[in-house]
C-alpha positions as CSV (number, residue, x, y, z in Angstrom):
1,X,45.5,9.9,-83.4
2,X,48.1,12.2,-84.8
3,X,49.1,11.8,-88.4
4,X,52.7,11.5,-87.3
5,X,51.8,8.7,-85.0
6,X,51.0,6.6,-88.1
7,X,54.6,6.9,-89.2
8,X,57.3,4.6,-88.2
9,X,59.3,5.9,-85.2
10,X,62.9,5.1,-84.9
11,X,62.4,4.1,-81.3
12,X,59.8,1.4,-81.9
13,X,59.1,-1.3,-84.3
14,X,56.5,-0.8,-87.0
15,X,53.0,-2.1,-86.3
16,X,52.3,-5.3,-88.2
17,X,48.7,-4.3,-88.2
18,X,49.4,-1.5,-90.6
19,X,50.1,-4.2,-93.2
20,X,47.6,-6.8,-92.1
21,X,44.0,-6.2,-91.0
22,X,43.0,-8.4,-88.1
23,X,40.3,-11.0,-88.7
24,X,37.6,-8.8,-87.3
25,X,38.6,-5.9,-89.5
26,X,39.0,-8.1,-92.6
27,X,35.6,-9.7,-92.1
28,X,33.9,-6.3,-91.3
29,X,35.5,-4.2,-94.1
30,X,36.3,-6.6,-96.9
31,X,33.5,-9.2,-96.4
32,X,35.6,-12.3,-95.9
33,X,37.9,-13.9,-93.4
34,X,41.7,-13.9,-94.4
35,X,43.5,-17.1,-95.0
36,X,45.6,-18.6,-92.2
37,X,49.0,-17.0,-91.9
38,X,51.8,-19.1,-93.2
39,X,53.4,-20.5,-90.0
40,X,57.0,-20.4,-91.3
41,X,56.9,-16.8,-92.7
42,X,59.8,-14.7,-91.4
43,X,60.0,-11.0,-91.0
44,X,62.2,-8.6,-89.1
45,X,64.3,-5.5,-88.9
46,X,67.9,-5.4,-90.1
47,X,70.2,-2.5,-89.3
48,X,73.2,-1.7,-91.5
49,X,76.1,-0.2,-89.5
50,X,79.4,1.1,-90.6
51,X,82.1,2.9,-88.7
52,X,84.0,6.1,-89.4
53,X,86.4,4.6,-92.0
54,X,83.9,2.7,-94.1
55,X,82.7,5.6,-96.2
56,X,85.8,5.0,-98.3
57,X,83.9,2.1,-99.8
58,X,82.1,4.7,-101.9
59,X,78.5,3.9,-100.8
60,X,79.0,0.2,-100.4
61,X,76.4,0.0,-97.5
62,X,73.7,1.9,-99.5
63,X,74.6,0.1,-102.6
64,X,74.1,-3.3,-100.9
65,X,70.8,-2.1,-99.5
66,X,69.7,-1.1,-103.0
67,X,70.9,-4.4,-104.5
68,X,68.9,-6.5,-101.9
69,X,65.7,-4.5,-102.5
70,X,66.1,-4.5,-106.3
71,X,65.5,-0.8,-106.6
72,X,67.4,2.4,-105.7
73,X,66.2,3.6,-102.4
74,X,69.3,5.2,-100.8
75,X,71.3,7.8,-102.6
76,X,74.9,6.9,-103.3
77,X,77.9,9.3,-103.6
78,X,81.6,9.3,-103.2
79,X,81.5,11.5,-100.1
80,X,81.2,10.5,-96.4
81,X,78.0,11.1,-94.4
82,X,75.7,11.3,-97.4
83,X,72.9,9.6,-95.6
84,X,71.1,11.7,-93.0
85,X,67.7,10.1,-92.4
86,X,66.9,6.6,-91.6
87,X,66.1,5.1,-95.1
88,X,63.7,2.2,-94.7
89,X,63.7,-0.4,-97.6
90,X,61.5,-3.4,-97.8
91,X,62.6,-6.7,-99.4
92,X,59.7,-9.2,-99.7
93,X,59.0,-12.6,-101.1
94,X,56.1,-14.9,-100.3
95,X,58.2,-16.5,-97.6
96,X,59.8,-13.5,-95.9
97,X,60.0,-9.7,-95.5
98,X,63.2,-7.9,-94.6
99,X,62.9,-4.4,-93.3
100,X,66.3,-2.8,-94.0
101,X,67.5,0.3,-92.0
102,X,70.0,2.5,-93.8
103,X,71.1,5.1,-91.2
104,X,73.8,7.7,-91.1
105,X,77.3,6.6,-90.2
106,X,78.8,7.2,-86.8
107,X,80.1,10.8,-86.3
108,X,82.9,11.0,-83.7
109,X,83.3,14.8,-83.8
110,X,79.9,16.3,-83.6
111,X,80.1,19.8,-84.9
112,X,76.4,20.7,-85.0
113,X,73.2,19.9,-83.3
114,X,72.3,18.1,-86.5
115,X,75.1,15.6,-85.9
116,X,73.9,14.8,-82.4
117,X,70.3,14.2,-83.5
118,X,71.5,12.0,-86.4
119,X,73.4,9.9,-83.9
120,X,70.4,9.5,-81.6
121,X,68.5,8.2,-84.6
122,X,71.3,5.6,-85.2
123,X,71.1,4.4,-81.6
124,X,67.3,4.2,-81.7
125,X,67.5,2.1,-84.9
126,X,69.9,-0.3,-83.3
127,X,67.7,-0.9,-80.2
128,X,64.9,-2.6,-82.1
129,X,66.9,-4.5,-84.8
130,X,66.5,-8.2,-85.0
131,X,70.0,-8.4,-86.5
132,X,72.9,-6.1,-87.3
133,X,75.0,-6.2,-90.5
134,X,78.4,-4.5,-89.8
135,X,80.4,-3.1,-92.7
136,X,84.2,-2.5,-92.3
137,X,86.6,-1.4,-94.9
138,X,88.7,-4.4,-96.1
139,X,91.5,-2.1,-96.8
140,X,91.7,-0.8,-93.2
141,X,91.4,-3.1,-90.3
142,X,89.9,-1.7,-87.1
143,X,92.0,-2.3,-84.0
144,X,89.3,-3.8,-81.9
145,X,85.8,-5.1,-83.0
146,X,84.4,-4.1,-79.6
147,X,85.3,-0.5,-80.3
148,X,83.5,-0.7,-83.6
149,X,80.4,-2.1,-82.1
150,X,80.4,0.4,-79.2
151,X,80.4,3.3,-81.6
152,X,77.1,2.2,-83.1
153,X,75.4,-0.1,-80.6
154,X,76.5,1.7,-77.4
155,X,76.2,-0.4,-74.2
156,X,73.3,-2.6,-75.1
157,X,72.8,-5.4,-72.5
158,X,71.5,-7.8,-75.1
159,X,73.1,-7.4,-78.5
160,X,71.3,-8.7,-81.6
161,X,73.0,-11.3,-84.0
162,X,75.8,-9.7,-86.0
163,X,77.2,-10.3,-89.4
164,X,80.6,-8.8,-90.3
165,X,81.6,-8.2,-93.9
166,X,85.3,-8.9,-93.2
167,X,87.4,-12.0,-92.4
168,X,89.7,-11.1,-89.5
169,X,87.3,-11.0,-86.5
170,X,86.0,-13.8,-84.4
171,X,83.8,-11.9,-81.9
172,X,80.8,-11.9,-84.3
173,X,78.3,-14.6,-85.5
174,X,79.6,-14.8,-89.0
175,X,82.0,-13.1,-91.5
176,X,81.0,-12.8,-95.2
177,X,83.2,-11.0,-97.8
178,X,81.0,-8.8,-100.1
179,X,81.2,-6.6,-103.2
180,X,77.9,-4.8,-103.4
181,X,78.9,-3.2,-106.7
182,X,79.3,-6.6,-108.4
183,X,76.7,-8.4,-106.3
184,X,79.3,-10.8,-105.0
185,X,78.2,-12.3,-101.6
186,X,74.8,-10.5,-101.7
187,X,72.8,-13.8,-101.7
188,X,75.0,-15.1,-98.8
189,X,74.1,-12.0,-96.8
190,X,70.4,-12.6,-97.5
191,X,70.6,-16.2,-96.4
192,X,72.4,-15.3,-93.1
193,X,69.8,-12.6,-92.4
194,X,66.9,-15.0,-93.0
195,X,68.4,-17.5,-90.6
196,X,68.3,-14.8,-87.8
197,X,64.8,-13.3,-88.5
198,X,61.9,-14.3,-86.2
199,X,58.9,-16.1,-87.5
200,X,56.0,-13.8,-88.0
201,X,53.7,-12.0,-90.5
202,X,54.9,-9.1,-92.6
203,X,55.0,-5.6,-91.3
204,X,54.0,-4.0,-94.7
205,X,52.1,-5.0,-97.9
206,X,54.3,-7.2,-100.0
207,X,54.0,-4.9,-103.1
208,X,55.8,-1.9,-101.7
209,X,59.5,-1.3,-101.2
210,X,59.5,1.6,-98.8
211,X,57.2,3.5,-96.4
212,X,58.4,6.8,-97.7
213,X,56.2,8.9,-100.1
214,X,57.3,10.2,-103.5
215,X,58.1,13.6,-101.9
216,X,60.8,12.1,-99.8
217,X,62.6,10.5,-102.7
218,X,62.3,13.6,-104.8
219,X,64.2,15.5,-102.1
220,X,66.8,12.8,-101.7
221,X,67.4,12.8,-105.5
222,X,68.0,16.6,-105.4
223,X,70.3,16.2,-102.4
224,X,72.3,13.4,-104.2
225,X,72.9,15.7,-107.2
226,X,74.1,18.5,-104.8
227,X,76.7,16.0,-103.4
228,X,77.8,15.0,-106.9
229,X,78.0,18.5,-108.3
230,X,79.5,20.6,-105.4
231,X,82.5,20.2,-103.2
232,X,83.8,20.8,-99.7
233,X,81.3,22.1,-97.1
234,X,78.5,23.2,-99.4
235,X,76.7,19.8,-99.7
236,X,76.7,19.3,-96.0
237,X,75.2,22.7,-95.4
238,X,72.2,21.9,-97.6
239,X,68.8,20.8,-96.5
240,X,66.3,19.9,-99.3
241,X,62.5,20.4,-98.7
242,X,59.7,19.8,-101.2
243,X,57.4,22.8,-100.8
244,X,54.8,21.8,-103.3
245,X,53.9,18.7,-105.4
246,X,50.9,19.2,-107.6
247,X,49.6,16.4,-109.8
248,X,48.3,17.9,-113.1
249,X,46.6,15.3,-115.4
250,X,46.6,17.5,-118.4
251,X,50.3,18.6,-118.2
252,X,53.5,18.0,-116.3
253,X,53.4,17.6,-112.6
254,X,54.7,20.7,-110.7
255,X,57.3,20.2,-108.0
256,X,58.7,23.1,-106.0
257,X,61.9,22.4,-104.0
258,X,63.8,24.6,-101.6
259,X,67.5,24.1,-100.8
260,X,68.2,25.6,-97.4
261,X,71.8,26.7,-96.6
262,X,73.6,28.3,-93.7
263,X,75.3,31.2,-95.3
264,X,74.7,33.6,-98.2
265,X,78.1,32.6,-99.6
266,X,76.9,29.0,-99.9
267,X,73.8,30.3,-101.8
268,X,76.0,32.1,-104.2
269,X,78.0,28.9,-104.9
270,X,74.9,26.9,-105.4
271,X,73.4,29.3,-107.9
272,X,76.7,29.9,-109.8
273,X,77.5,32.6,-112.3
274,X,74.3,33.7,-114.1
275,X,72.4,30.9,-112.4
276,X,74.2,28.2,-114.5
277,X,75.2,25.9,-111.6
278,X,71.6,25.8,-110.3
279,X,70.2,25.1,-113.7
280,X,72.7,22.2,-114.1
281,X,71.6,20.9,-110.8
282,X,67.9,21.2,-111.5
283,X,68.3,19.5,-114.9
284,X,70.2,16.5,-113.5
285,X,67.7,16.1,-110.6
286,X,64.7,16.4,-112.9
287,X,65.9,13.7,-115.2
288,X,66.3,11.3,-112.3
289,X,63.0,12.3,-110.8
290,X,61.2,11.6,-114.1
291,X,62.9,8.2,-114.3
292,X,61.8,7.4,-110.7
293,X,58.2,8.7,-111.1
294,X,57.9,7.5,-114.7
295,X,56.3,10.8,-115.7
296,X,57.4,14.2,-116.9
297,X,57.7,16.9,-114.3
298,X,58.3,20.6,-114.1
299,X,60.9,21.1,-111.3
300,X,61.5,24.5,-109.7
301,X,64.5,24.8,-107.3
302,X,65.0,27.8,-105.0
303,X,67.9,28.5,-102.6
304,X,67.2,30.1,-99.3
305,X,69.4,31.1,-96.4
306,X,68.5,30.1,-92.8
307,X,71.5,30.9,-90.7
308,X,72.7,28.1,-88.4
309,X,69.8,25.8,-89.3
310,X,72.0,22.9,-88.3
311,X,72.0,24.2,-84.7
312,X,68.3,25.0,-84.5
313,X,66.6,22.1,-82.7
314,X,63.1,23.2,-83.7
315,X,63.9,23.4,-87.3
316,X,65.8,20.1,-87.2
317,X,62.8,18.3,-85.7
318,X,60.6,19.9,-88.4
319,X,63.0,18.7,-91.0
320,X,62.6,15.1,-89.7
321,X,65.7,14.6,-87.5
322,X,63.7,14.1,-84.3
323,X,63.0,10.4,-84.6
324,X,60.4,10.2,-87.4
325,X,60.6,11.0,-91.1
326,X,58.7,14.2,-91.5
327,X,61.0,16.5,-93.5
328,X,59.6,15.7,-96.9
329,X,55.9,15.9,-95.8
330,X,54.7,19.5,-95.8
331,X,51.9,18.5,-93.4
332,X,49.2,20.7,-95.0
333,X,45.8,19.2,-95.5
334,X,44.8,19.4,-99.2
335,X,41.7,18.4,-101.2
336,X,41.9,15.7,-103.8
337,X,38.6,15.3,-105.6
338,X,35.9,14.9,-102.9
339,X,38.4,13.8,-100.3
340,X,40.9,15.5,-98.0
341,X,44.5,14.4,-98.4
342,X,47.4,14.6,-96.0
343,X,50.9,13.8,-97.2
344,X,49.4,11.9,-100.1
345,X,46.9,9.8,-98.2
346,X,43.2,10.3,-97.4
347,X,42.5,12.3,-94.3
348,X,39.3,12.5,-92.2
349,X,38.3,15.5,-90.0
350,X,37.0,13.5,-87.1
351,X,37.0,16.0,-84.3
352,X,35.3,18.6,-82.1
353,X,34.4,22.3,-81.5
354,X,36.1,24.2,-78.6
355,X,35.4,27.8,-79.2
356,X,36.9,28.6,-75.8
357,X,40.5,27.6,-76.5
358,X,42.0,31.1,-76.9
359,X,39.9,32.6,-74.1
360,X,40.9,30.1,-71.5
361,X,44.6,29.9,-72.7
362,X,45.0,33.7,-72.4
363,X,45.3,33.0,-68.6
364,X,48.6,31.1,-68.2
365,X,47.3,29.5,-65.0
366,X,44.5,27.9,-67.0
367,X,46.6,26.5,-69.8
368,X,46.8,23.0,-68.2
369,X,43.1,22.6,-69.2
370,X,44.1,23.2,-72.8
371,X,46.8,20.6,-72.6
372,X,44.6,18.0,-70.9
373,X,41.8,18.6,-73.5
374,X,44.1,18.0,-76.4
375,X,45.7,15.0,-74.7
376,X,42.3,13.3,-74.2
377,X,41.2,14.2,-77.7
378,X,44.3,12.6,-79.2
379,X,43.9,9.5,-76.9
380,X,40.4,9.1,-78.4
381,X,41.6,9.4,-81.9
382,X,40.3,12.8,-82.7
383,X,42.1,14.7,-85.5
384,X,40.6,18.2,-85.8
385,X,39.5,21.1,-83.5
386,X,37.5,24.0,-84.6
387,X,37.8,27.3,-82.6
388,X,37.6,31.0,-82.8
389,X,40.3,33.4,-83.9
390,X,38.2,36.3,-83.0
391,X,36.9,38.2,-79.9
392,X,36.0,41.7,-80.9
393,X,35.5,44.4,-78.4
394,X,33.9,43.8,-75.0
395,X,35.4,41.9,-72.1
396,X,38.9,40.4,-72.6
397,X,38.9,40.9,-76.4
398,X,41.4,39.8,-78.9
399,X,40.7,43.0,-80.9
400,X,40.1,46.1,-78.8
401,X,39.3,48.2,-81.8
402,X,40.1,47.9,-85.5
403,X,43.8,47.0,-85.7
404,X,44.5,47.2,-82.0
405,X,45.1,43.8,-80.4
406,X,45.4,42.2,-77.0
407,X,48.7,40.4,-76.9
408,X,47.6,38.2,-73.9
409,X,44.7,36.9,-76.0
410,X,46.9,36.3,-79.0
411,X,49.4,34.4,-76.9
412,X,46.5,32.3,-75.7
413,X,45.7,31.4,-79.3
414,X,49.4,30.8,-79.9
415,X,49.4,28.3,-77.0
416,X,46.3,26.5,-78.2
417,X,47.8,26.0,-81.7
418,X,51.1,24.8,-80.2
419,X,49.4,22.3,-78.0
420,X,47.3,21.0,-80.9
421,X,50.5,20.6,-82.9
422,X,52.1,18.7,-80.0
423,X,49.2,16.3,-79.9
424,X,48.9,15.8,-83.7
425,X,45.6,17.6,-84.0
426,X,44.7,20.0,-86.8
427,X,43.0,23.3,-86.2
428,X,40.2,25.2,-88.1
429,X,40.2,28.9,-87.2
430,X,37.2,31.1,-87.7
431,X,37.7,34.8,-88.4
432,X,34.5,36.3,-87.2
433,X,31.1,35.6,-85.7
434,X,27.6,36.2,-87.1
435,X,26.3,36.7,-83.6
436,X,26.7,39.3,-80.9
437,X,28.7,37.0,-78.6
438,X,32.5,37.7,-78.9
439,X,31.6,40.9,-80.8
440,X,30.4,39.5,-84.1
441,X,29.4,41.4,-87.2
442,X,27.5,43.9,-84.9
443,X,30.8,45.1,-83.3
444,X,32.3,45.7,-86.8
445,X,29.3,47.8,-87.8
446,X,29.4,49.7,-84.5
447,X,33.1,50.5,-85.1
448,X,32.3,51.8,-88.6
449,X,29.4,53.9,-87.3
450,X,31.8,55.4,-84.7
451,X,34.0,56.4,-87.6
452,X,31.1,58.3,-89.3
453,X,29.9,55.6,-91.7
454,X,26.1,55.7,-92.4
455,X,25.5,52.1,-91.3
456,X,22.4,51.0,-89.4
457,X,21.9,47.2,-89.9
458,X,24.2,44.4,-88.8
459,X,23.9,43.1,-92.4
460,X,25.9,46.2,-93.5
461,X,28.9,44.1,-92.4
462,X,28.7,42.4,-95.8
463,X,28.5,45.6,-97.9
464,X,30.1,48.6,-96.3
465,X,33.5,49.2,-97.6
466,X,35.0,50.4,-94.3
467,X,33.6,47.4,-92.4
468,X,35.1,45.1,-95.1
469,X,38.4,46.8,-94.7
470,X,38.4,46.3,-91.0
471,X,37.6,42.6,-91.5
472,X,40.2,42.2,-94.2
473,X,42.9,43.7,-92.0
474,X,41.9,41.3,-89.2
475,X,42.4,38.4,-91.6
476,X,45.8,39.7,-92.6
477,X,46.8,40.2,-88.9
478,X,45.8,36.6,-88.1
479,X,47.6,35.1,-91.1
480,X,50.8,37.0,-90.4
481,X,50.8,36.3,-86.7
482,X,54.1,34.9,-85.5
483,X,53.4,32.2,-82.9
484,X,55.4,32.9,-79.8
485,X,55.5,29.2,-78.9
486,X,56.1,27.4,-82.2
487,X,58.1,30.2,-83.8
488,X,56.1,29.8,-87.0
489,X,53.8,32.3,-88.7
490,X,50.2,31.1,-88.8
491,X,50.2,31.3,-92.6
492,X,53.1,28.8,-92.7
493,X,51.8,26.4,-90.0
494,X,50.5,23.1,-91.2
495,X,48.9,22.6,-87.8
496,X,46.2,24.9,-89.1
497,X,44.0,22.8,-91.4
498,X,41.7,25.6,-92.7
499,X,40.4,29.1,-92.3
500,X,36.7,29.8,-91.9
501,X,35.3,33.2,-93.1
502,X,32.6,33.4,-90.5
503,X,30.8,31.3,-88.0
504,X,27.4,30.7,-89.5
505,X,27.1,33.8,-91.8
506,X,23.5,34.9,-92.4
507,X,22.0,37.9,-94.2
508,X,18.3,37.8,-93.6
509,X,17.8,41.3,-95.1
510,X,18.6,39.8,-98.6
511,X,16.9,36.4,-98.8
512,X,18.0,36.1,-102.4
513,X,21.5,35.2,-101.2
514,X,23.2,37.7,-103.6
515,X,24.8,39.7,-100.8
516,X,26.4,36.7,-99.1
517,X,27.5,35.4,-102.5
518,X,29.3,38.6,-103.3
519,X,30.9,38.8,-99.9
520,X,32.2,35.3,-99.9
521,X,33.6,35.8,-103.4
522,X,35.5,38.9,-102.4
523,X,36.8,37.5,-99.1
524,X,37.8,34.1,-100.4
525,X,39.9,35.9,-103.1
526,X,41.4,38.1,-100.3
527,X,42.4,35.1,-98.1
528,X,43.9,33.2,-101.1
529,X,45.9,36.2,-102.1
530,X,47.6,36.1,-98.7
531,X,47.8,32.4,-98.1
532,X,47.9,29.5,-100.7
533,X,48.9,26.9,-98.2
534,X,45.7,26.4,-96.3
535,X,42.2,25.3,-97.1
536,X,39.3,27.7,-96.8
537,X,35.6,27.2,-96.0
538,X,32.8,29.8,-95.6
539,X,31.3,28.6,-92.2
540,X,27.9,27.9,-93.7
541,X,25.2,26.0,-92.0
542,X,23.9,24.4,-95.2
543,X,20.6,26.3,-95.9
544,X,19.5,25.9,-99.5
545,X,18.7,28.9,-101.7
546,X,17.6,30.0,-105.1
547,X,20.0,27.8,-107.0
548,X,18.3,24.7,-105.8
549,X,14.6,25.5,-105.1
550,X,13.6,21.8,-104.9
551,X,16.0,21.5,-101.9
552,X,14.6,24.6,-100.0
553,X,11.8,22.5,-98.6
554,X,14.5,20.8,-96.4
555,X,15.4,24.1,-94.7
556,X,14.1,24.8,-91.2
557,X,11.8,27.8,-90.9
558,X,13.4,31.3,-91.3
559,X,15.2,33.6,-93.8
560,X,18.9,33.1,-93.9
561,X,20.2,34.8,-97.0
562,X,22.6,32.0,-97.9
563,X,22.7,29.4,-100.7
564,X,24.4,26.2,-100.0
565,X,25.0,25.3,-103.6
566,X,25.9,28.7,-105.0
567,X,28.0,29.9,-102.0
568,X,30.1,26.7,-102.1
569,X,30.7,26.9,-105.9
570,X,32.8,30.0,-105.4
571,X,36.4,29.7,-106.4
572,X,38.6,29.6,-103.3
573,X,36.1,27.7,-101.2
574,X,37.9,24.3,-100.9
575,X,35.4,22.3,-98.9
576,X,31.8,22.6,-97.7
577,X,30.3,22.6,-94.3
578,X,26.9,21.9,-92.8
579,X,25.6,22.3,-89.3
580,X,22.7,20.4,-87.8
581,X,20.6,21.2,-84.6
582,X,17.2,19.6,-85.0
583,X,16.5,20.0,-81.3
584,X,17.0,23.8,-81.7
585,X,15.5,24.2,-85.1
586,X,12.3,22.2,-84.4
587,X,11.8,22.7,-80.7
588,X,8.2,21.6,-80.7
589,X,8.7,18.5,-82.9
590,X,8.9,14.9,-81.6
591,X,12.2,13.1,-81.3
592,X,11.2,10.9,-84.3
593,X,10.5,14.0,-86.4
594,X,13.8,15.5,-85.5
595,X,15.6,12.3,-86.4
596,X,13.7,12.1,-89.7
597,X,14.9,15.6,-90.5
598,X,18.5,14.8,-89.5
599,X,18.6,11.8,-91.9
600,X,17.2,13.8,-94.9
601,X,19.4,16.8,-94.1
602,X,22.6,14.7,-94.1
603,X,21.7,12.6,-97.1
604,X,20.9,15.7,-99.2
605,X,24.1,17.5,-98.3
606,X,26.4,14.6,-98.7
607,X,24.8,13.8,-102.1
608,X,25.1,17.4,-103.3
609,X,28.7,17.7,-102.1
610,X,29.5,14.5,-104.0
611,X,27.6,15.0,-107.2
612,X,27.0,18.7,-107.6
613,X,29.8,20.6,-105.8
614,X,32.5,17.8,-106.1
615,X,34.1,18.9,-102.8
616,X,34.6,17.2,-99.4
617,X,31.9,18.0,-96.8
618,X,32.4,18.3,-93.1
619,X,29.5,18.3,-90.6
620,X,31.1,21.2,-88.8
621,X,28.6,21.4,-85.9
622,X,26.2,18.8,-84.5
623,X,25.1,17.6,-81.1
624,X,22.3,17.0,-78.8
625,X,21.6,19.0,-75.6
626,X,21.4,16.9,-72.5
627,X,19.1,19.6,-71.1
628,X,16.4,18.3,-73.4
629,X,17.2,14.6,-73.7
630,X,19.0,11.6,-72.1
631,X,22.2,9.9,-73.2
632,X,20.3,7.4,-75.4
633,X,18.9,10.2,-77.5
634,X,22.3,11.8,-77.8
635,X,23.9,8.6,-78.8
636,X,21.3,8.1,-81.5
637,X,22.2,11.5,-83.0
638,X,25.9,10.8,-82.8
639,X,25.5,7.3,-84.3
640,X,23.3,8.7,-87.1
641,X,25.8,11.4,-88.0
642,X,28.8,9.2,-87.8
643,X,27.1,6.4,-89.7
644,X,26.4,8.8,-92.7
645,X,30.0,10.0,-92.7
646,X,31.3,6.4,-92.5
647,X,29.1,5.0,-95.2
648,X,30.3,7.8,-97.6
649,X,33.9,7.7,-96.5
650,X,34.4,3.9,-96.9
651,X,33.3,4.2,-100.6
652,X,35.7,7.1,-101.2
653,X,32.8,9.6,-101.1
654,X,32.6,13.2,-100.0
655,X,31.8,12.5,-96.4
656,X,35.0,13.8,-94.9
657,X,34.3,14.1,-91.2
658,X,32.3,15.5,-88.3
659,X,33.0,17.9,-85.5
660,X,30.7,17.6,-82.5
661,X,29.6,20.6,-80.4
662,X,31.4,20.8,-78.0
663,X,34.4,19.4,-76.1
664,X,35.0,20.5,-72.5
665,X,37.5,19.6,-69.9
666,X,37.2,19.0,-66.2
667,X,36.5,22.2,-64.1
668,X,34.8,24.0,-67.0
669,X,31.2,23.9,-65.8
670,X,30.8,27.6,-66.7
671,X,31.1,26.7,-70.3
672,X,28.6,23.9,-70.1
673,X,25.6,24.6,-72.5
674,X,24.1,21.2,-72.3
675,X,26.1,20.0,-75.4
676,X,29.4,19.7,-73.7
677,X,31.2,16.4,-73.6
678,X,34.1,15.6,-71.3
679,X,36.1,12.7,-72.8
680,X,37.8,11.8,-69.5
681,X,34.4,11.1,-68.0
682,X,33.6,7.8,-69.5
683,X,30.1,7.6,-71.1
684,X,28.3,5.8,-73.9
685,X,28.7,8.9,-76.1
686,X,32.4,8.9,-75.6
687,X,32.5,5.3,-76.6
688,X,30.6,6.2,-79.8
689,X,33.2,8.9,-80.6
690,X,36.1,6.5,-80.0
691,X,34.5,3.9,-82.2
692,X,34.1,6.4,-85.1
693,X,37.8,7.3,-84.7
694,X,38.8,3.7,-85.0
695,X,36.6,3.1,-88.1
696,X,37.9,6.1,-89.9
697,X,41.5,5.2,-89.1
698,X,40.8,1.8,-90.5
699,X,39.5,3.2,-93.7
700,X,42.5,5.5,-94.0
701,X,44.8,2.5,-93.6
702,X,43.0,0.6,-96.3
703,X,43.1,3.5,-98.8
704,X,46.8,4.2,-97.8
705,X,47.7,0.6,-98.7
706,X,45.9,0.7,-102.0
707,X,47.7,4.0,-102.8
708,X,51.1,2.6,-101.8
709,X,50.6,-0.5,-104.0
710,X,49.7,1.6,-107.0
711,X,52.4,4.1,-106.4
712,X,55.2,1.5,-106.4
713,X,53.8,-0.4,-109.3
714,X,54.1,2.7,-111.5
715,X,57.4,3.9,-110.0
716,X,60.1,2.0,-111.8
717,X,63.1,3.5,-110.1
718,X,66.1,1.4,-111.1
719,X,64.3,-1.8,-111.5
720,X,60.7,-3.1,-111.8
721,X,58.8,-3.8,-108.7
722,X,57.2,-7.3,-108.9
723,X,54.8,-9.0,-106.6
724,X,56.6,-11.7,-104.7
725,X,60.1,-10.2,-105.1
726,X,62.2,-7.6,-106.7
727,X,64.6,-7.9,-109.6
C-alpha cells in the first residue's frame, strides 16, 4: 500500500478503521476485546463554505473553525484566499467527533492552474460532507442563495443539510447569526451540526485535533507571516515547503524552509534590503513555531525562484494540490533509532527484488509488464522494490564504457522509478554487482586494464585508484540523472528509498575484511557528499568477521572478506542488510538443518542490529527455489522470515522489513530461476506475503496513533489539548 494511500483524500471519507482497530485486531494486537461502541455516538464531516465576498469578514470562517476546535489550526489574515489546502480539524468529546473541513474560498476568475486545482479540492470536499455551513457577509447580501450554493456545491443531486450564518434566506435548513471573534453563536452552530451528524464511531483518536503533521503547520505559520508582512501579489506567489526537520535532543531542533516564488523580483522583495525583511519574517515565524511546538527551534528560511510554478501541474501535485495533503511531507525515508521513519511515522520495507526492471523497461513495448508488476505489488501491500542501477559492458548495457551511457537503458530505469512512484512504492537502487552478470566488478577491472593499469584480480576493484574513479563517476552520474518521466533528478526523488553500494560485495583475497572496510568507508563518504537526502546501505549478505569471532561459527563455509559488525558501523551506512539462502549455502543439508540455520541466522542479525549496531535491519534477499522444494517448504521459509521481522517490529525493534527474491510478472518465463513469484497467480505463498503486509500496516497504524497522541499532548498551540474536549 502506498504511503499516500494512508492519507485522507479529498474525494473520499476517512477510514474509521484508522482510528479504531476492529475486534480481531484489538484482540490479536492488544490482548483484549474492546468495549462495545456507544450506540448514540455521532461523527461526521462538516464543510465550511464561503462565497467570493465573505473574505471581508477577516478570516471569520477560519476563526470559527479554530474556536470550535479550541486550538489554532487554520491561519488567519486580513487578505482574501489565504487558505490553499484543505485544513482538517477534529473536535471531539466522549459523545461526538466533528471533522471540520476548512477549504479555499470560491475563485470566480481562475488566473493560474493552481486556482483550478484548488477549486477541484473544494468540490471534492463538498461531495462527502455530512452537512455544510455557509458563511455570507452580513454587510453584503447575495442576490440569490441558489447562486451562492452553486458556486461551491455545483449541481449535486442530493445536497447535504445546510446552515446559513445570516438571517435573510429561507432556502436553507437554519439561519444562525455568528461572531466567531467574540464566540457569539459558536455553541449554537455546534448544536445544529450535532443534530445533523450520523450515528457512528469516531474516525480518529479522540486525543488529536488534526491529521496533519508538525511539518504542515510549520509551513502554514511561515505562510501566514508572509501574508501579514507583505502586500499585493507577493504573498500569493509564494509556496512554502519544509525541506528538513531534524530533532536534536541536545540542542534546538533544526528546521529548513524554502519559499518558492514565480519571479526574481518577488525574491528581491521577500529578502529586502540587506536581508532585513527576510530576517523579520523568519523571526516572527520562529516565535510562533516555538509556541506551537513548545520547544526552541533554529529556523532557516531560503527563497528560491521557480518560474510559473502556479501553472506547473506536476509541481502543484507534488506541493499537495492534487487531492491529498503532501506538500509538507518531503517523502524521504529516514532512520529514527532502530526504525525507519516516513513523514514522522514508522515505516516498514516489506517488498521484493526485481533486478530486471531497467532491462525490461528499456524496450518501450515491454513497459506494460513493469506497470502490471507494480500494480500487483501495490495491491498486495508491498512497499519497497530493490533493483539494479547498473549494467556494465556486454549486451544492452547501461554503461558502454566508463562514462559512456546508453540512453535507452537509462530511460528504462526512469520509467521503472516513475511507475514505482505512481503506485506508491519506494525503490532501492544498487550501483554495481559483485558478480560477472551485468558486468560486475570484473568489467571495471577489465576497463582499467585496457587503460594500462597493472590490475589482475577482480578484487582490485576495491583498491585500484582508476577503478575507484570509474565507480565514483558512475555513482555521480546516477545521482545526477534527470528522470525523463518524473522531471526530477534522482538525488531529489523521494521515490528512491536508498542507494546500495554493491550487490553482495565480497573480497576473498583479504579475509581480514580490512579491504572491504576501507572501500565502504571511502564510498559511503563519497555518496553522502553528493546526496544527503537518501539512505545508504552497503549491500552486505551478513557474514561475520574478525570484530565478532564468536559469531563467525554461524557463517556458511567460505572466505568472504566482509565483517557484518565492522562494515555496518561505518559512518554513512544508515541501515544494515542480510541475505539468506540456506538451500544454496547448504545444498547437501536436510530441510530441518537448513531451517535451523535460518532461525539462528535471523535471530543473531536482528539482535546485533538492535543491541550492537543500533540501526534498522532489512532482510534484503531471501527465498526458496521451487526447483528443489514444494510450496509447503517455501511457505515455511517465508513464514519464518516474516515472523522474525514481525516479532521485532511490533515491539519497536530493529526488524524493519524483508524483500523476497524475486517478483516476476506474467510472460516472464525467461527470468524464472526457481525463486520467482507471480502475485497475480494466486498461491499459498502469495497469501503469506499479503498477510505480512496487513500485519505490518497494522503495526504502523498503532505506532502512528501513539505518536499522534503524544504529539498533540505536547503541542499547546493556542490552547491546551485535553482528552474528552478542547478548551
